Every structure is written in structure tokens, then in C-alpha cells.
All heavy atoms as an XYZ file, in Angstrom:
889
protein
N       0.827     -1.194     -0.002
C      -0.001      0.000      0.000
C       0.870      1.255      0.001
O       0.583      2.179     -0.735
C      -0.915     -0.039      1.223
C      -1.864      1.107      1.277
S      -3.208      0.826      0.126
C      -4.477      1.707      0.894
N       1.941      1.269      0.804
C       2.808      2.435      0.876
C       3.561      2.644     -0.437
O       3.796      3.769     -0.843
C       3.801      2.286      2.029
C       3.193      2.477      3.368
N       1.976      1.952      3.715
C       3.630      3.145      4.461
C       1.695      2.274      4.962
N       2.686      3.008      5.445
N       3.939      1.540     -1.085
C       4.644      1.634     -2.364
C       3.756      2.262     -3.426
O       4.213      3.063     -4.234
C       5.128      0.259     -2.818
C       6.275     -0.281     -2.003
C       6.717     -1.615     -2.534
C       7.843     -2.171     -1.669
N       8.311     -3.468     -2.176
N       2.486      1.911     -3.425
C       1.541      2.475     -4.397
C       1.356      3.971     -4.151
O       1.336      4.766     -5.093
C       0.205      1.750     -4.326
N       1.241      4.364     -2.898
C       1.087      5.784     -2.573
C       2.335      6.567     -2.971
O       2.235      7.672     -3.514
C       0.801      5.953     -1.084
N       3.489      5.997     -2.729
C       4.739      6.640     -3.109
C       4.840      6.783     -4.628
O       5.253      7.818     -5.152
C       5.945      5.866     -2.568
C       7.254      6.498     -2.926
C       7.680      7.650     -2.289
C       8.045      5.956     -3.931
C       8.886      8.252     -2.629
C       9.251      6.545     -4.283
C       9.670      7.695     -3.631
N       4.445      5.749     -5.347
C       4.484      5.781     -6.818
C       3.544      6.847     -7.363
O       3.885      7.577     -8.298
C       4.135      4.416     -7.393
N       2.364      6.973     -6.774
C       1.404      7.993     -7.204
C       1.956      9.384     -6.917
O       1.872     10.284     -7.760
C       0.035      7.775     -6.530
C      -0.617      6.499     -7.087
C      -0.874      8.987     -6.728
C      -1.863      6.068     -6.353
N       2.533      9.574     -5.753
C       3.130     10.863     -5.402
C       4.266     11.221     -6.358
O       4.362     12.359     -6.836
C       3.641     10.844     -3.966
C       4.279     12.143     -3.463
C       3.272     13.285     -3.509
C       4.804     11.959     -2.058
N       5.113     10.276     -6.681
C       6.218     10.516     -7.618
C       5.681     10.888     -8.995
O       6.215     11.777     -9.668
C       7.111      9.283     -7.709
N       4.616     10.244     -9.423
C       4.004     10.547    -10.713
C       3.430     11.963    -10.720
O       3.605     12.704    -11.694
C       2.912      9.529    -11.028
C       2.181      9.715    -12.357
C       3.164      9.596    -13.521
C       1.067      8.703    -12.489
N       2.784     12.355     -9.655
C       2.213     13.709     -9.555
C       3.316     14.756     -9.634
O       3.193     15.750    -10.349
C       1.390     13.856     -8.253
C       0.108     13.016     -8.360
C       1.050     15.315     -7.978
C      -0.654     12.906     -7.063
N       4.408     14.553     -8.921
C       5.524     15.491     -8.947
C       6.124     15.588    -10.348
O       6.416     16.670    -10.851
C       6.597     15.102     -7.903
C       7.871     15.915     -8.091
C       6.047     15.294     -6.503
N       6.289     14.464    -10.997
C       6.841     14.440    -12.355
C       5.945     15.189    -13.330
O       6.417     15.993    -14.138
C       7.038     12.988    -12.825
O       7.906     12.319    -11.913
C       7.616     12.932    -14.227
N       4.648     14.955    -13.262
C       3.697     15.634    -14.146
C       3.691     17.130    -13.865
O       3.693     17.945    -14.793
C       2.284     15.025    -14.004
C       1.247     15.873    -14.711
C       2.268     13.609    -14.540
N       3.707     17.522    -12.596
C       3.709     18.945    -12.245
C       4.959     19.635    -12.780
O       4.893     20.750    -13.311
C       3.618     19.119    -10.727
N       6.112     18.986    -12.671
C       7.354     19.563    -13.198
C       7.307     19.681    -14.717
O       7.777     20.674    -15.286
C       8.567     18.735    -12.769
C       8.889     18.908    -11.309
O       8.494     19.896    -10.687
N       9.597     17.954    -10.745
N       6.757     18.702    -15.376
C       6.651     18.746    -16.846
C       5.727     19.868    -17.287
O       6.021     20.587    -18.248
C       6.159     17.409    -17.377
N       4.620     20.046    -16.589
C       3.698     21.125    -16.940
C       4.327     22.489    -16.708
O       4.135     23.410    -17.504
C       2.393     20.988    -16.143
C       1.511     19.813    -16.523
C       0.325     19.711    -15.573
C       1.042     19.922    -17.965
N       5.087     22.650    -15.640
C       5.762     23.919    -15.367
C       6.777     24.234    -16.454
O       6.929     25.381    -16.863
C       6.446     23.874    -14.000
N       7.463     23.235    -16.938
C       8.464     23.443    -17.985
C       7.816     23.872    -19.297
O       8.436     24.562    -20.096
C       9.283     22.179    -18.181
N       6.568     23.477    -19.531
C       5.876     23.836    -20.760
C       5.304     25.243    -20.718
O       5.095     25.850    -21.758
C       4.756     22.834    -21.030
C       5.263     21.466    -21.414
C       4.139     20.477    -21.626
O       2.955     20.881    -21.679
O       4.439     19.285    -21.734
N       5.006     25.773    -19.538
C       4.470     27.128    -19.421
C       5.581     28.126    -19.711
O       6.730     27.919    -19.335
C       3.932     27.371    -18.018
C       2.667     26.624    -17.713
C       2.048     27.100    -16.417
N       3.027     27.252    -15.359
C       3.037     26.560    -14.234
N       2.129     25.657    -14.005
N       3.959     26.763    -13.325
N       5.241     29.240    -20.336
C       6.278     30.238    -20.614
C       6.679     30.979    -19.341
O       5.879     31.120    -18.416
C       5.596     31.181    -21.603
C       4.136     31.060    -21.292
C       3.939     29.623    -20.867
N       7.911     31.440    -19.322
C       8.345     32.329    -18.253
C       7.729     33.691    -18.553
O       7.642     34.095    -19.710
C       9.866     32.434    -18.222
C      10.530     31.138    -17.824
S      12.320     31.220    -17.887
C      12.597     30.848    -19.606
N       7.305     34.386    -17.502
C       6.675     35.690    -17.706
C       7.187     36.701    -16.688
O       7.477     36.361    -15.553
C       5.159     35.574    -17.619
C       4.598     34.758    -18.777
C       3.101     34.794    -18.851
N       2.518     34.119    -17.699
C       1.280     34.293    -17.286
N       0.472     35.106    -17.916
N       0.821     33.642    -16.243
N       7.284     37.938    -17.167
C       7.670     39.078    -16.346
C       6.409     39.857    -16.003
O       5.583     40.147    -16.856
C       8.643     39.970    -17.131
C       8.738     41.378    -16.632
C       9.172     41.649    -15.348
C       8.395     42.432    -17.457
C       9.249     42.957    -14.886
C       8.483     43.742    -17.012
C       8.907     44.000    -15.717
N       6.274     40.216    -14.719
C       5.134     40.984    -14.243
C       5.642     42.364    -13.870
O       6.434     42.518    -12.937
C       4.522     40.276    -13.057
C       3.235     40.821    -12.540
C       2.471     41.823    -13.054
C       2.546     40.359    -11.375
N       1.356     42.019    -12.288
C       1.379     41.131    -11.253
C       2.813     39.377    -10.439
C       0.469     40.938    -10.212
C       1.916     39.189     -9.410
C       0.756     39.962     -9.300
N       5.225     43.379    -14.611
C       5.662     44.755    -14.382
C       4.894     45.367    -13.221
O       3.721     45.721    -13.360
C       5.462     45.590    -15.650
C       5.887     47.026    -15.449
O       6.571     47.370    -14.488
N       5.477     47.893    -16.374
N       5.561     45.523    -12.088
C       4.955     46.162    -10.917
C       5.588     47.527    -10.652
O       5.547     48.027     -9.528
C       5.074     45.243     -9.697
C       4.297     43.933     -9.809
C       4.513     43.070     -8.577
C       2.807     44.187    -10.031
N       6.177     48.125    -11.698
C       6.712     49.476    -11.576
C       5.590     50.474    -11.866
O       4.492     50.105    -12.255
C       7.893     49.711    -12.541
O       7.416     49.722    -13.882
C       8.968     48.639    -12.364
N       5.888     51.766    -11.709
C       4.873     52.806    -11.900
C       4.551     53.091    -13.360
O       3.505     53.629    -13.662
C       5.346     54.124    -11.275
C       5.425     54.112     -9.782
C       5.858     55.452     -9.295
N       7.162     55.765     -9.886
C       8.048     56.562     -9.357
N       7.795     57.171     -8.235
N       9.210     56.779     -9.944
N       5.484     52.789    -14.264
C       5.342     53.193    -15.657
C       5.316     51.999    -16.604
O       5.826     50.928    -16.285
C       6.512     54.100    -16.060
C       6.629     55.330    -15.238
N       5.782     56.399    -15.357
C       7.506     55.664    -14.253
C       6.119     57.333    -14.496
N       7.161     56.914    -13.813
N       4.768     52.246    -17.786
C       4.851     51.246    -18.856
C       6.311     51.144    -19.292
O       7.046     52.137    -19.287
C       3.963     51.656    -20.029
N       6.718     49.963    -19.673
C       8.101     49.706    -20.069
C       8.142     49.502    -21.584
O       7.353     48.731    -22.136
C       8.653     48.470    -19.333
C       8.716     48.770    -17.833
C      10.016     48.073    -19.876
C       9.060     47.575    -16.990
N       9.086     50.199    -22.235
C       9.206     50.092    -23.693
C      10.394     49.225    -24.111
O      10.440     48.753    -25.247
C       9.334     51.482    -24.317
O      10.453     52.162    -23.784
N      11.357     49.029    -23.213
C      12.502     48.159    -23.489
C      12.794     47.330    -22.238
O      12.875     47.879    -21.138
C      13.748     48.969    -23.856
C      13.611     49.742    -25.148
C      14.848     50.560    -25.476
O      15.957     50.195    -25.025
O      14.692     51.576    -26.164
N      12.953     46.024    -22.435
C      13.242     45.117    -21.321
C      14.222     44.065    -21.822
O      13.886     43.269    -22.690
C      11.957     44.455    -20.813
C      12.162     43.590    -19.608
C      12.275     44.145    -18.350
C      12.256     42.216    -19.732
C      12.468     43.352    -17.233
C      12.449     41.408    -18.629
C      12.561     41.978    -17.377
N      15.438     44.089    -21.274
C      16.474     43.145    -21.691
C      17.033     42.415    -20.477
O      17.081     42.974    -19.374
C      17.607     43.886    -22.391
C      17.181     44.554    -23.687
C      18.270     45.447    -24.206
O      18.483     46.535    -23.691
N      18.970     44.977    -25.231
N      17.478     41.202    -20.705
C      18.070     40.382    -19.650
C      19.497     40.002    -20.034
O      19.797     39.811    -21.214
C      17.245     39.119    -19.436
C      15.826     39.344    -18.914
C      14.994     38.078    -19.069
C      15.863     39.795    -17.466
N      20.361     39.896    -19.015
C      21.741     39.432    -19.185
C      22.055     38.503    -18.032
O      21.554     38.694    -16.915
C      22.715     40.612    -19.186
N      22.870     37.479    -18.268
C      23.286     36.645    -17.137
C      23.821     37.551    -16.017
O      24.531     38.521    -16.295
C      24.382     35.764    -17.731
C      24.026     35.674    -19.191
C      23.478     37.037    -19.537
N      23.445     37.254    -14.785
C      23.809     38.111    -13.642
C      25.302     38.429    -13.638
O      26.136     37.561    -13.855
C      23.405     37.440    -12.336
N      25.613     39.704    -13.450
C      26.997     40.152    -13.357
C      27.668     40.403    -14.695
O      28.847     40.748    -14.733
N      26.923     40.248    -15.793
C      27.507     40.497    -17.117
C      26.765     41.656    -17.791
O      25.756     42.137    -17.277
C      27.405     39.263    -18.042
O      26.041     39.107    -18.463
C      27.895     38.007    -17.360
N      27.262     42.071    -18.918
C      26.581     43.090    -19.727
C      26.209     42.509    -21.084
O      26.139     43.220    -22.076
C      27.471     44.312    -19.882
N      25.938     41.212    -21.121
C      25.587     40.524    -22.367
C      24.067     40.566    -22.541
O      23.374     39.554    -22.403
C      26.097     39.084    -22.337
C      27.606     38.999    -22.271
C      28.068     37.564    -22.194
C      29.587     37.518    -22.078
N      30.099     36.177    -21.944
N      23.567     41.766    -22.856
C      22.131     41.987    -22.938
C      21.515     41.272    -24.126
O      22.017     41.339    -25.235
C      21.828     43.486    -22.993
C      22.365     44.198    -21.809
C      23.443     45.027    -21.765
C      21.898     44.089    -20.471
N      23.661     45.448    -20.484
C      22.731     44.896    -19.659
C      20.855     43.396    -19.864
C      22.550     45.033    -18.291
C      20.672     43.529    -18.495
C      21.507     44.334    -17.724
N      20.401     40.622    -23.870
C      19.677     39.915    -24.921
C      18.728     40.846    -25.658
O      18.754     42.069    -25.504
N      17.874     40.236    -26.435
C      16.890     40.969    -27.234
C      15.909     41.728    -26.340
O      15.673     41.359    -25.195
C      16.098     39.984    -28.104
C      16.915     39.318    -29.178
C      17.340     40.290    -30.263
O      16.539     41.151    -30.661
O      18.496     40.180    -30.702
N      15.311     42.768    -26.918
C      14.269     43.519    -26.236
C      13.022     42.638    -26.136
O      12.354     42.372    -27.130
C      13.966     44.808    -27.003
C      12.867     45.634    -26.365
O      12.373     45.321    -25.282
N      12.468     46.682    -27.037
N      12.716     42.187    -24.930
C      11.586     41.283    -24.712
C      10.241     41.974    -24.947
O       9.230     41.301    -25.169
C      11.641     40.708    -23.290
C      12.841     39.828    -23.030
C      12.714     38.462    -23.678
O      11.630     37.945    -23.915
N      13.859     37.857    -23.971
N      10.210     43.308    -24.944
C       8.953     44.020    -25.201
C       8.425     43.739    -26.601
O       7.238     43.936    -26.870
C       9.124     45.525    -24.987
S       9.266     45.976    -23.250
N       9.283     43.248    -27.480
C       8.836     42.869    -28.826
C       7.865     41.697    -28.771
O       7.159     41.434    -29.741
C      10.036     42.523    -29.700
C      10.906     43.716    -30.026
C      12.098     43.306    -30.862
C      12.992     44.496    -31.163
N      14.166     44.090    -31.955
N       7.817     40.991    -27.640
C       6.890     39.869    -27.474
C       5.470     40.331    -27.150
O       4.560     39.516    -27.094
C       7.364     38.928    -26.358
C       8.701     38.317    -26.658
O       9.089     38.163    -27.805
N       9.437     37.971    -25.618
N       5.290     41.629    -26.923
C       3.971     42.172    -26.594
C       3.347     42.775    -27.849
O       4.048     43.390    -28.653
C       4.095     43.235    -25.502
C       2.753     43.660    -24.969
O       2.215     42.944    -24.113
O       2.240     44.708    -25.428
N       2.058     42.639    -27.996
C       1.405     43.095    -29.227
C       1.522     44.591    -29.464
O       1.582     45.024    -30.608
C      -0.055     42.655    -29.263
C      -0.898     43.182    -28.138
C      -2.294     42.596    -28.184
C      -3.013     42.945    -26.885
N      -4.240     42.201    -26.757
N       1.598     45.415    -28.407
C       1.759     46.854    -28.627
C       3.185     47.343    -28.350
O       3.463     48.535    -28.422
C       0.733     47.661    -27.830
C       0.952     47.637    -26.322
O       1.907     46.974    -25.856
O       0.166     48.274    -25.599
N       4.089     46.419    -28.017
C       5.495     46.772    -27.842
C       5.841     47.409    -26.516
O       6.985     47.815    -26.313
N       4.881     47.498    -25.611
C       5.150     48.022    -24.268
C       4.482     47.110    -23.244
O       3.547     46.370    -23.559
C       4.606     49.458    -24.076
O       3.194     49.458    -24.241
C       5.257     50.442    -25.027
N       4.981     47.199    -22.007
C       4.414     46.415    -20.914
C       3.891     47.403    -19.882
O       4.670     48.072    -19.193
C       5.476     45.490    -20.273
C       4.827     44.601    -19.229
C       6.164     44.661    -21.326
N       2.588     47.543    -19.823
C       1.969     48.481    -18.892
C       2.203     48.049    -17.452
O       2.504     46.888    -17.175
C       0.464     48.579    -19.149
C       0.144     49.161    -20.511
O       0.909     50.019    -20.986
O      -0.864     48.736    -21.101
N       2.033     48.984    -16.539
C       2.104     48.652    -15.120
C       1.038     47.599    -14.824
O      -0.092     47.701    -15.308
C       1.860     49.918    -14.288
O       2.000     49.626    -12.927
N       1.396     46.575    -14.093
C       0.540     45.450    -13.716
C       0.223     44.520    -14.891
O      -0.687     43.715    -14.816
C      -0.749     45.927    -13.035
C      -1.411     44.815    -12.234
O      -0.686     43.936    -11.703
O      -2.649     44.803    -12.135
N       0.967     44.630    -15.969
C       0.800     43.720    -17.110
C       1.908     42.665    -17.067
O       2.989     42.908    -16.538
C       0.889     44.493    -18.431
C       0.644     43.632    -19.657
C       0.713     44.414    -20.965
O       1.002     45.615    -20.958
O       0.502     43.785    -22.011
N       1.643     41.527    -17.659
C       2.629     40.443    -17.732
C       3.121     40.292    -19.166
O       2.369     40.503    -20.113
C       2.030     39.145    -17.230
C       1.709     39.249    -15.745
C       1.043     38.037    -15.214
N       0.627     38.284    -13.844
C       0.088     37.382    -13.077
N      -0.109     36.157    -13.520
N      -0.257     37.676    -11.844
N       4.372     39.906    -19.296
C       5.029     39.784    -20.593
C       5.667     38.413    -20.716
O       6.410     37.983    -19.824
C       6.116     40.862    -20.727
C       7.037     40.780    -21.933
C       6.273     41.138    -23.205
C       8.226     41.711    -21.747
N       5.420     37.748    -21.818
C       6.049     36.448    -22.094
C       7.537     36.675    -22.381
O       7.911     37.515    -23.186
C       5.382     35.799    -23.290
C       5.938     34.450    -23.601
C       5.277     33.865    -24.828
N       5.833     32.537    -25.026
C       5.146     31.495    -25.397
N       3.873     31.606    -25.646
N       5.731     30.329    -25.540
N       8.394     35.884    -21.732
C       9.840     35.964    -21.914
C      10.276     34.796    -22.789
O       9.912     33.650    -22.532
C      10.570     35.912    -20.549
C      10.120     37.071    -19.665
C      12.077     35.901    -20.730
C      10.413     38.447    -20.210
N      11.058     35.089    -23.825
C      11.507     34.052    -24.747
C      13.018     34.111    -24.923
O      13.651     35.130    -24.653
C      10.842     34.211    -26.129
O      11.218     35.477    -26.682
C       9.332     34.121    -26.043
N      13.580     33.000    -25.389
C      14.984     32.958    -25.775
C      15.993     32.908    -24.650
O      17.175     33.140    -24.877
N      15.554     32.606    -23.431
C      16.497     32.468    -22.315
C      16.216     31.169    -21.571
O      15.100     30.657    -21.602
C      16.460     33.649    -21.332
C      15.135     33.686    -20.563
C      16.729     34.968    -22.027
C      15.216     34.487    -19.292
N      17.236     30.684    -20.900
C      17.103     29.505    -20.048
C      16.859     29.974    -18.614
O      17.223     31.097    -18.256
C      18.379     28.672    -20.117
N      16.247     29.155    -17.782
C      16.106     29.519    -16.378
C      17.475     29.809    -15.765
O      18.488     29.232    -16.167
C      15.476     28.269    -15.751
C      14.795     27.576    -16.885
C      15.652     27.850    -18.083
N      17.514     30.720    -14.809
C      18.769     31.071    -14.138
C      18.679     32.425    -13.469
O      17.599     32.969    -13.278
N      19.855     32.979    -13.118
C      19.930     34.304    -12.483
C      20.298     35.343    -13.530
O      21.252     35.168    -14.271
C      20.967     34.312    -11.368
C      20.478     33.607    -10.148
C      21.009     34.273     -8.884
N      20.361     33.657     -7.766
C      19.273     34.136     -7.174
N      18.757     35.261     -7.564
N      18.721     33.506     -6.178
N      19.550     36.431    -13.535
C      19.728     37.462    -14.539
C      19.696     38.854    -13.927
O      19.111     39.070    -12.875
C      18.612     37.381    -15.601
C      18.721     36.166    -16.481
C      18.147     34.955    -16.114
C      19.412     36.219    -17.681
C      18.254     33.836    -16.921
C      19.530     35.103    -18.498
C      18.947     33.920    -18.104
O      19.074     32.825    -18.903
N      20.317     39.793    -14.653
C      20.139     41.218    -14.402
C      19.210     41.717    -15.488
O      19.219     41.198    -16.616
C      21.473     41.968    -14.487
C      22.436     41.585    -13.365
O      21.974     41.096    -12.316
O      23.645     41.797    -13.548
N      18.392     42.708    -15.161
C      17.469     43.286    -16.131
C      17.814     44.747    -16.363
O      18.201     45.455    -15.437
C      16.035     43.165    -15.636
N      17.682     45.155    -17.606
C      17.823     46.563    -17.984
C      16.495     46.951    -18.614
O      16.029     46.307    -19.554
C      18.963     46.736    -18.980
C      19.123     48.163    -19.467
C      20.409     48.354    -20.231
N      20.374     47.636    -21.511
C      21.368     47.655    -22.383
N      22.484     48.316    -22.125
N      21.264     46.993    -23.515
N      15.881     47.979    -18.065
C      14.583     48.376    -18.592
C      14.500     49.881    -18.768
O      15.098     50.649    -18.021
C      13.448     47.867    -17.704
C      13.463     48.223    -16.225
C      12.592     49.426    -15.956
C      12.983     47.037    -15.435
N      13.781     50.257    -19.805
C      13.541     51.668    -20.093
C      12.038     51.865    -20.105
O      11.315     51.115    -20.779
C      14.137     52.044    -21.445
C      14.042     53.510    -21.763
C      14.776     53.818    -23.066
C      14.789     55.297    -23.345
N      15.503     55.592    -24.603
N      11.570     52.848    -19.338
C      10.128     53.072    -19.322
C       9.756     54.187    -20.300
O      10.628     54.838    -20.885
C       9.612     53.319    -17.897
C      10.147     54.576    -17.231
O      10.372     55.583    -17.937
O      10.309     54.553    -16.005
N       8.475     54.379    -20.484
C       8.005     55.326    -21.491
C       8.313     56.778    -21.120
O       8.247     57.651    -21.978
C       6.501     55.144    -21.790
C       6.240     53.794    -22.441
C       5.668     55.302    -20.534
N       8.688     57.044    -19.877
C       9.087     58.399    -19.481
C      10.538     58.682    -19.874
O      11.013     59.796    -19.732
C       8.912     58.599    -17.970
O       9.932     57.931    -17.245
N      11.260     57.646    -20.355
C      12.655     57.793    -20.755
C      13.648     57.375    -19.689
O      14.856     57.422    -19.899
N      13.167     56.950    -18.545
C      14.038     56.516    -17.448
C      14.619     55.141    -17.754
O      13.900     54.216    -18.120
C      13.218     56.483    -16.158
C      13.980     56.055    -14.931
C      13.107     56.089    -13.716
N      12.042     55.105    -13.836
C      11.391     54.585    -12.803
N      11.663     54.972    -11.576
N      10.436     53.699    -12.994
N      15.930     54.993    -17.601
C      16.632     53.721    -17.785
C      17.066     53.228    -16.410
O      17.718     53.962    -15.668
C      17.849     53.905    -18.687
C      18.708     52.668    -18.926
C      17.944     51.639    -19.754
C      19.993     53.045    -19.633
N      16.693     51.988    -16.070
C      17.003     51.423    -14.751
C      17.480     49.982    -14.892
O      17.301     49.344    -15.932
C      15.760     51.420    -13.859
S      15.081     53.032    -13.470
N      18.042     49.483    -13.804
C      18.514     48.108    -13.730
C      17.894     47.423    -12.513
O      17.638     48.064    -11.495
C      20.042     48.075    -13.610
C      20.733     48.649    -14.812
C      20.975     50.012    -14.902
C      21.125     47.834    -15.857
C      21.598     50.555    -16.012
C      21.752     48.361    -16.977
C      21.982     49.723    -17.057
N      17.675     46.137    -12.622
C      17.294     45.285    -11.496
C      18.273     44.119    -11.526
O      18.502     43.526    -12.575
C      15.859     44.802    -11.626
N      18.869     43.827    -10.407
C      19.964     42.861    -10.372
C      19.580     41.535     -9.709
O      18.731     41.492     -8.823
C      21.141     43.459     -9.615
C      21.506     44.850    -10.082
C      22.814     44.858    -10.811
N      23.191     46.230    -11.129
C      23.359     46.681    -12.359
N      23.184     45.895    -13.378
N      23.706     47.931    -12.579
N      20.229     40.479    -10.187
C      20.185     39.162     -9.548
C      18.768     38.598     -9.404
O      18.359     38.170     -8.333
C      20.881     39.237     -8.183
C      21.584     37.958     -7.853
O      21.886     37.154     -8.714
N      21.848     37.770     -6.579
N      18.045     38.574    -10.507
C      16.676     38.064    -10.524
C      16.721     36.560    -10.792
O      17.367     36.110    -11.734
C      15.865     38.752    -11.638
C      15.871     40.260    -11.441
C      14.450     38.210    -11.696
C      15.439     41.021    -12.668
N      16.030     35.803     -9.974
C      15.958     34.347    -10.150
C      14.768     34.034    -11.050
O      13.621     34.284    -10.679
C      15.809     33.671     -8.792
C      15.926     32.159     -8.880
O      16.548     31.658     -9.834
O      15.394     31.487     -7.978
N      15.049     33.515    -12.241
C      13.992     33.190    -13.202
C      13.921     31.677    -13.335
O      14.897     31.032    -13.688
C      14.262     33.856    -14.566
C      14.348     35.375    -14.391
C      13.181     33.468    -15.567
C      14.686     36.130    -15.656
N      12.742     31.140    -13.029
C      12.538     29.690    -13.044
C      11.637     29.302    -14.214
O      10.789     30.081    -14.643
C      11.903     29.246    -11.733
C      12.790     29.518    -10.542
C      12.121     29.154     -9.256
C      13.038     29.519     -8.099
N      12.336     29.519     -6.842
N      11.813     28.087    -14.701
C      11.012     27.577    -15.819
C       9.527     27.633    -15.469
O       9.121     27.221    -14.385
C      11.418     26.149    -16.151
N       8.727     28.166    -16.380
C       7.282     28.197    -16.201
C       6.799     29.129    -15.125
O       5.626     29.086    -14.751
N       7.660     30.004    -14.628
C       7.326     30.853    -13.492
C       7.087     32.291    -13.923
O       7.464     32.708    -15.014
C       8.462     30.814    -12.473
C       7.964     30.818    -11.039
O       6.747     30.935    -10.812
O       8.813     30.712    -10.134
N       6.482     33.061    -13.037
C       6.293     34.488    -13.220
C       7.212     35.194    -12.229
O       7.214     34.868    -11.047
C       4.836     34.896    -12.948
C       3.903     34.197    -13.929
C       4.674     36.410    -13.027
C       2.437     34.327    -13.586
N       8.024     36.132    -12.722
C       8.860     36.935    -11.842
C       8.436     38.384    -11.990
O       7.952     38.802    -13.036
C      10.351     36.750    -12.136
C      10.768     37.236    -13.502
C      11.298     38.517    -13.654
C      10.642     36.437    -14.616
C      11.678     38.972    -14.905
C      11.026     36.883    -15.873
C      11.545     38.156    -16.015
N       8.586     39.149    -10.928
C       8.150     40.539    -10.972
C       9.303     41.473    -10.621
O      10.276     41.079     -9.979
C       6.988     40.770    -10.005
O       7.397     40.528     -8.671
N       9.160     42.715    -11.077
C      10.070     43.789    -10.697
C       9.204     44.938    -10.217
O       8.264     45.348    -10.914
C      10.974     44.221    -11.868
C      11.888     43.063    -12.285
C      11.796     45.454    -11.480
C      12.759     43.361    -13.497
N       9.518     45.440     -9.027
C       8.804     46.565     -8.432
C       9.728     47.779     -8.410
O      10.929     47.652     -8.619
C       8.388     46.214     -6.998
C       7.511     44.986     -6.904
C       7.164     44.637     -5.469
O       7.045     45.566     -4.630
O       7.013     43.440     -5.184
N       9.167     48.939     -8.117
C       9.968     50.170     -8.029
C      11.148     49.993     -7.075
O      12.252     50.425     -7.371
C       9.110     51.350     -7.563
C       8.208     51.928     -8.615
C       8.940     52.570     -9.781
O       9.951     53.268     -9.562
O       8.492     52.389    -10.918
N      10.927     49.351     -5.954
C      11.995     49.203     -4.957
C      13.142     48.310     -5.449
O      14.227     48.312     -4.870
C      11.430     48.674     -3.644
C      10.931     47.254     -3.741
C      10.425     46.764     -2.427
N       9.920     45.410     -2.582
C       8.963     44.920     -1.860
N       8.385     45.643     -0.928
N       8.554     43.686     -2.051
N      12.900     47.518     -6.503
C      13.940     46.655     -7.070
C      14.857     47.399     -8.050
O      15.903     46.877     -8.421
C      13.309     45.473     -7.817
C      12.445     44.609     -6.917
O      12.818     44.398     -5.743
O      11.373     44.160     -7.390
N      14.451     48.584     -8.481
C      15.184     49.321     -9.492
C      16.384     50.040     -8.904
O      16.321     50.583     -7.811
C      14.265     50.335    -10.189
C      13.047     49.732    -10.886
C      12.181     50.842    -11.463
C      13.450     48.735    -11.941
N      17.484     50.033     -9.653
C      18.725     50.690     -9.199
C      19.365     51.425    -10.375
O      19.070     51.139    -11.537
C      19.696     49.646     -8.650
N      20.247     52.351    -10.056
C      21.026     53.071    -11.077
C      20.138     53.673    -12.153
O      20.448     53.607    -13.344
C      22.068     52.144    -11.720
C      22.991     51.509    -10.704
O      23.349     52.209     -9.738
O      23.340     50.333    -10.866
N      19.036     54.300    -11.752
C      18.130     54.895    -12.716
C      18.650     56.257    -13.181
O      19.211     57.026    -12.398
C      16.754     55.096    -12.102
S      15.912     53.549    -11.685
N      18.495     56.508    -14.476
C      18.865     57.816    -15.030
C      18.055     58.064    -16.295
O      17.422     57.182    -16.825
C      20.378     57.875    -15.313
C      20.825     56.807    -16.291
O      20.352     56.751    -17.413
N      21.727     55.946    -15.856
N      18.117     59.276    -16.771
C      17.404     59.661    -18.006
C      18.395     59.966    -19.076
O      19.411     60.458    -18.962
C      16.522     60.869    -17.772
C      15.362     60.495    -16.887
C      14.321     61.615    -16.906
N      13.358     61.326    -15.881
C      12.206     60.758    -16.104
N      11.841     60.446    -17.305
N      11.377     60.507    -15.128
């Protein structure tokens, strides 16, 4: 009986992990402004990837909107974002997991300038 319960539990965990891997990673904009440019680089580097805002139908990510992230593997990243007011900011050491939603808030932003 215990072996059957363990097998069922292992199957549930495996299925849940597979489903999470199939879901897209998404960024949730919790800043004050819409974002027009959003790039990711492996943490501690300046190897910025493509502008992820191109994944949105209007090319911007409004406050409280979510954006599908493509072309990266799960891991730790730094983000560079430019909002529609022209402010350029960074958020450092973001943990991005497969199938997960990660957010950036105003308090996460650093080194902002115009």
C-alpha cells in the first residue's frame, strides 16, 4: 500500500514539473510606468539579450501587465529596462525559473537615469 502511494506521489511530482516546464516564463511589471525596453543578461555580465517588449502586441508592458519571456534559459539574470518616461534602470540578480512568473517593483530598481 505504501509503495503504491509513493508511486502515485512521484508521478504527480513528475507531471507537475513537466507542466511547469511547458508554461512560458513571464515578467510581471509592478513598476509605476509602462516599459518600452526590457532586456536580460546573465547576472553580473553586460551581455544583454533581445528587447523582450517585442513579445507584446503593442510593444510596451503596462504597469501590472505580464510579458512572455523568450529565448532564455532559467537562471539568475540582471534586467535593464527603459520606461516610457525615458528613465533607464537596472534590477539585479533576478531568479527566473522555468514556467514561473517573476516581478520587478519600483523598490527593485537601481542606477536609474534619463
